[in-house]
C-alpha positions in Angstrom: 55.6 44.4 -86.4 56.1 40.8 -85.0 58.6 40.8 -82.2 60.4 37.9 -83.8 60.8 40.0 -87.0 62.0 43.3 -85.4 62.0 46.5 -87.3 59.6 45.5 -90.2 56.7 47.7 -89.4 53.6 47.5 -91.7 52.1 51.0 -91.8 48.5 52.0 -92.3 47.6 55.2 -94.2 46.8 58.3 -92.3 43.2 58.6 -91.0 41.3 61.5 -89.7 39.8 61.4 -86.3 36.2 62.6 -85.8 35.9 65.7 -83.6 32.2 65.0 -83.1 33.1 61.5 -81.8 35.6 62.6 -79.1 38.4 62.7 -81.7 38.2 58.9 -82.0 38.8 56.5 -85.0 39.3 52.8 -85.4 41.7 50.8 -87.5 41.1 47.2 -88.4 44.3 45.2 -88.5 44.3 42.3 -91.0 46.8 39.6 -92.1 48.0 38.9 -88.6 49.4 35.4 -87.9 48.0 33.3 -85.0 49.9 32.9 -81.7 52.3 35.8 -82.4 53.5 38.7 -80.3 53.1 42.0 -82.2 54.3 45.5 -81.4 52.0 48.4 -82.4 52.9 52.1 -82.5 50.3 54.8 -83.0 51.5 58.1 -84.4 49.3 61.2 -84.1 49.4 64.9 -84.8 47.5 67.9 -86.2 48.5 66.9 -89.7 50.3 63.9 -91.3 54.0 64.3 -90.4 53.5 67.4 -88.3 54.3 67.7 -84.6 53.9 63.9 -84.2 53.6 62.1 -81.0 53.8 58.3 -80.5 52.2 55.7 -78.2 53.5 52.2 -78.4 52.1 48.9 -77.1 52.0 45.2 -77.8 49.6 42.3 -78.0 49.4 38.5 -78.7 47.1 37.1 -81.3 45.0 34.0 -80.6 46.3 30.5 -81.4 44.5 28.8 -84.3 41.6 26.5 -83.5 43.8 23.4 -84.1 46.6 24.5 -81.7 46.9 23.1 -78.2 48.1 26.1 -76.2 47.5 27.3 -72.6 45.4 30.5 -72.4 44.7 32.8 -69.5 42.3 35.7 -69.5 41.1 38.1 -66.8 37.6 39.6 -66.2 36.4 42.7 -64.3 33.2 44.7 -63.8 31.9 47.8 -62.1 34.7 50.5 -62.0 33.0 53.7 -60.7 35.4 56.6 -60.9 34.9 57.9 -57.3 35.6 54.4 -56.0 39.1 54.1 -57.5 41.6 52.9 -54.9 44.7 54.7 -56.3 45.7 58.0 -57.6 46.6 56.1 -60.8 43.2 54.5 -61.1 42.4 50.9 -59.9 45.0 48.7 -58.3 43.6 45.6 -60.0 45.1 46.6 -63.3 48.8 46.3 -62.4 47.9 43.1 -60.5 46.2 41.6 -63.6 49.2 42.7 -65.7 51.5 40.6 -63.5 49.7 37.5 -64.7 50.5 38.4 -68.4 47.0 37.5 -69.6 46.4 36.6 -73.2 43.4 38.8 -73.2 41.1 40.8 -70.9 37.3 41.2 -70.8 35.4 44.1 -69.2 31.9 43.0 -68.6 30.3 46.4 -68.3 29.6 49.3 -65.9 32.9 50.6 -67.2 31.7 54.1 -66.1 28.5 55.6 -64.8 26.6 58.0 -67.2 23.7 58.4 -64.8 26.1 60.1 -62.2 28.3 62.2 -64.5 27.0 62.3 -68.1 23.9 64.4 -68.9 25.2 65.4 -72.3 27.3 63.8 -75.0 30.2 66.0 -74.2 30.1 65.0 -70.6 29.9 61.3 -71.6 33.1 61.8 -73.8 34.8 63.5 -70.8 33.9 60.6 -68.6 35.7 58.2 -71.0 38.7 60.6 -71.2 39.2 60.9 -67.5 38.8 57.2 -66.8 41.0 56.0 -69.6 43.7 58.6 -69.0 44.4 57.0 -65.5 48.0 55.7 -65.5 47.1 52.1 -64.4 44.6 51.7 -67.2 46.8 53.3 -69.9 49.7 51.0 -69.0 47.5 47.9 -68.9 45.7 48.5 -72.2 49.0 49.2 -74.0 50.0 45.6 -73.3 46.9 43.4 -73.1 44.4 42.7 -75.9 40.9 43.7 -74.6 37.3 43.0 -75.3 34.5 45.3 -73.9 30.9 44.6 -73.1 28.5 47.4 -72.1 25.8 47.2 -69.4 23.2 49.6 -68.1 25.4 52.4 -66.6 27.6 52.7 -69.6 24.5 52.7 -71.9 22.1 55.1 -70.2 20.9 54.6 -66.6 20.5 51.9 -64.0 18.6 48.8 -65.3 18.0 50.6 -68.7 16.1 49.3 -71.7 15.6 50.9 -75.1 12.1 52.3 -74.6 12.7 53.5 -71.0 11.7 57.1 -70.3 13.5 59.1 -67.7 13.6 62.8 -66.8 16.9 63.2 -65.1 19.4 62.6 -67.9 19.1 66.0 -69.6 19.9 65.9 -73.3 21.5 62.4 -73.1 19.6 59.5 -74.6 19.7 55.7 -74.8 20.7 56.1 -78.5 23.6 58.4 -77.5 24.9 55.7 -75.2 24.8 53.0 -77.9 26.7 55.2 -80.3 29.3 56.5 -77.9 30.2 53.0 -76.7 31.1 51.8 -80.2 33.2 55.0 -80.7 35.1 54.5 -77.5 36.0 50.8 -77.6 37.2 48.4 -80.3 34.2 46.7 -81.9 33.2 44.9 -85.1 29.8 45.1 -86.8 27.9 43.7 -83.8 28.3 44.1 -80.1 27.8 40.4 -79.6 30.6 38.0 -80.9 32.4 34.8 -80.3 36.2 34.3 -80.2 38.2 31.1 -80.5 41.5 30.9 -78.5 43.2 27.6 -79.5 41.8 24.1 -79.5 40.5 24.2 -75.9 38.7 27.5 -75.5 35.9 29.5 -77.1 34.2 32.5 -75.5 30.9 34.2 -76.3 30.4 37.9 -75.4 26.8 38.9 -75.5 24.7 42.1 -75.8 22.3 42.7 -72.9 20.9 46.2 -73.5 20.2 46.8 -77.2 17.5 44.2 -77.8 15.8 43.8 -74.4 12.2 44.0 -73.6 11.0 46.4 -70.9 12.0 45.1 -67.4 8.5 45.8 -66.1 6.7 43.9 -68.9 5.0 40.6 -67.9 7.3 37.6 -68.1 6.6 35.0 -70.8 7.8 33.7 -74.2 7.8 37.1 -75.8 10.0 38.8 -73.1 13.7 38.8 -73.8 17.0 40.3 -72.8 18.9 39.1 -75.8 16.3 39.1 -78.6 15.5 36.3 -80.9 18.3 36.8 -83.4 21.0 36.9 -80.8 19.6 33.8 -79.0 19.5 31.9 -82.3 23.1 32.9 -83.1 24.3 31.9 -79.6 22.7 28.5 -79.6 23.8 27.7 -83.2 27.5 28.8 -82.7 27.8 27.0 -79.4 26.5 23.8 -81.0 29.0 24.3 -83.9 32.0 24.6 -81.6 34.4 21.8 -80.9 36.4 23.7 -78.2 37.1 21.7 -75.1 35.7 24.5 -72.9 33.0 26.9 -73.9 32.4 30.0 -71.8 29.5 32.5 -72.0 30.7 35.9 -70.7 27.6 37.8 -69.8 27.3 41.4 -68.6 24.7 40.2 -66.1 24.0 37.0 -64.1 22.5 34.0 -65.6 22.5 31.8 -62.4 22.9 34.2 -59.5 21.5 34.0 -56.9 20.6 37.7 -57.0 18.7 39.9 -54.6 14.9 39.2 -54.6 14.0 42.8 -55.5 16.0 42.9 -58.8 14.2 42.5 -62.1 17.0 43.1 -64.6 18.7 39.8 -65.4 18.2 36.1 -66.2 18.7 35.2 -62.5 15.6 37.3 -61.6 11.9 36.5 -61.7 11.4 39.2 -64.3 13.1 37.2 -67.0 12.6 33.7 -65.6 11.2 32.3 -68.8 14.2 33.2 -71.0 16.5 32.5 -68.1 15.2 28.9 -67.7 15.6 28.3 -71.4 19.1 29.6 -71.4 20.2 27.6 -68.4 18.6 24.5 -69.8 20.5 25.0 -73.1 23.8 25.6 -71.3 23.3 22.5 -69.1 22.7 20.4 -72.3 26.2 21.3 -73.5 29.4 19.5 -72.4 31.9 21.6 -70.5 30.1 25.0 -70.7 30.3 27.6 -68.0 29.2 31.2 -67.4 31.3 34.2 -66.3 29.3 37.3 -65.4 29.7 40.8 -64.3 27.3 43.4 -62.8 27.1 42.1 -59.3 29.2 43.9 -56.7 30.4 40.7 -55.0 32.4 37.7 -56.0 30.9 34.3 -56.2 30.9 30.8 -57.7 27.4 29.3 -57.8 25.7 26.3 -59.3 22.1 26.4 -60.5 20.1 24.0 -58.3 17.8 22.9 -61.2 20.2 22.5 -64.1 23.6 22.4 -62.6 25.0 25.4 -64.5 28.1 26.9 -62.9 28.6 30.6 -62.9 31.6 32.7 -61.8 31.0 36.4 -60.8 34.2 38.5 -61.1 33.2 41.1 -58.4 33.8 44.9 -58.7 37.0 46.7 -59.6 37.6 48.0 -56.0 36.6 47.3 -52.4 34.9 50.6 -52.2 32.5 49.4 -54.9 31.7 46.1 -53.2 28.3 45.6 -51.6 24.7 44.5 -52.2 25.1 41.1 -50.4 26.3 39.9 -47.0 29.0 37.3 -46.6 26.9 35.5 -44.0 24.1 35.1 -46.5 25.5 31.8 -48.0 22.8 30.1 -50.0 22.8 26.4 -51.2 23.8 27.6 -54.7 27.1 29.1 -53.5 30.4 27.3 -53.8 32.3 30.5 -53.0 31.0 33.9 -51.8 33.0 37.1 -50.9 31.7 40.7 -50.8 34.9 42.2 -52.0 36.6 43.9 -54.9 39.1 42.3 -57.2 39.0 40.3 -60.5 38.7 36.9 -61.9 41.2 34.9 -64.0 40.4 31.9 -66.1 43.2 29.6 -67.3 42.6 26.7 -69.7 45.6 24.3 -70.0 46.4 20.6 -70.3 47.5 18.4 -67.5 48.7 15.0 -68.7 47.0 15.6 -72.0 43.6 16.4 -70.4 42.0 19.9 -70.8 41.6 21.7 -67.5 39.9 24.9 -66.5 41.2 26.8 -63.5 39.2 29.8 -62.3 40.8 32.0 -59.6 39.3 35.0 -57.8 41.8 37.7 -56.7 41.6 40.6 -54.3 42.6 44.1 -55.3 46.1 43.3 -53.9 46.5 40.4 -56.3 46.1 37.7 -53.6 44.2 34.5 -54.7 41.0 34.3 -52.6 39.5 31.2 -54.3 40.5 28.6 -56.8 38.2 26.2 -58.7 39.6 23.5 -60.9 37.4 21.8 -63.5 38.5 18.7 -65.4 37.2 17.4 -68.7 37.9 14.6 -71.1 39.7 15.3 -74.4 37.4 15.4 -77.4 
């Protein structure tokens, strides 16, 4: 129910969970009003009305595309279970919750199948133990969330659909695709765009399902996104009249990345599509990239096209690495090999839309702030 209309619950019908899908099911809520705070209560038991238990939470819906409203969201990546920094999970979650974000995005590497999941049952168990951690339960009871998958929560490191490997037992790439859509809220496609008020639209993209083999020769036919997703992305970006448009990618578009990597648009292995993507983003007014995957925080600007990218960094300090703080390159505007999270706020100052990106440490302290101004449209 709406919190300004207390007590008037709208109830769905009972729905069976699927034992073969880790006892999961999904409900699609319809008829919700924009910019409203809702409470939701989930009742569950062995049979309808029998030995029921309840889990309650709340969420805010997005403002309409015509509404001028401040919006804040947070972003994380890379939460390896052995690298959690609290008995209750990861300390970034209560720190993010203090900001009261309108929504949250996990950019992938939510868990690591290649370490712990060599069967479907083990994959389900990995989701169970990660999302039974107290910090994560409390956070997700109160914050609307979007999930993107990457390589480790699809199959193995740097995975692509036709990859062959001999150390994953009975677990397959197709298993990873199916289990992801069972475990997280998702529509028909794993790529989508969401409008949050007049001043913000975000794009969440799929980086594993449609990609070419990483070791294939680079060129016009080699792709991470696939032709259909790329056409959708460019078309919907051009159709948008949001003041700020943000691509949220599971992997870097700008980097810079380590020279031995071949898995993302910042690497030589996908340079052709990467250049096309950066050129397109640069041709758009007030468009920026937020990425996951890398185990360090950064703000960087592409030297050729001027595209700015914000990397959230990993979920804990134990998971940070892969770069050195002294290795500051010309592209870097901020660099820190540390765990934490990113917040992005879009608001108006004296009537002008403003984007504020802040990097936080795991203790909730602001480590860097970047303010971007734009003219009203």
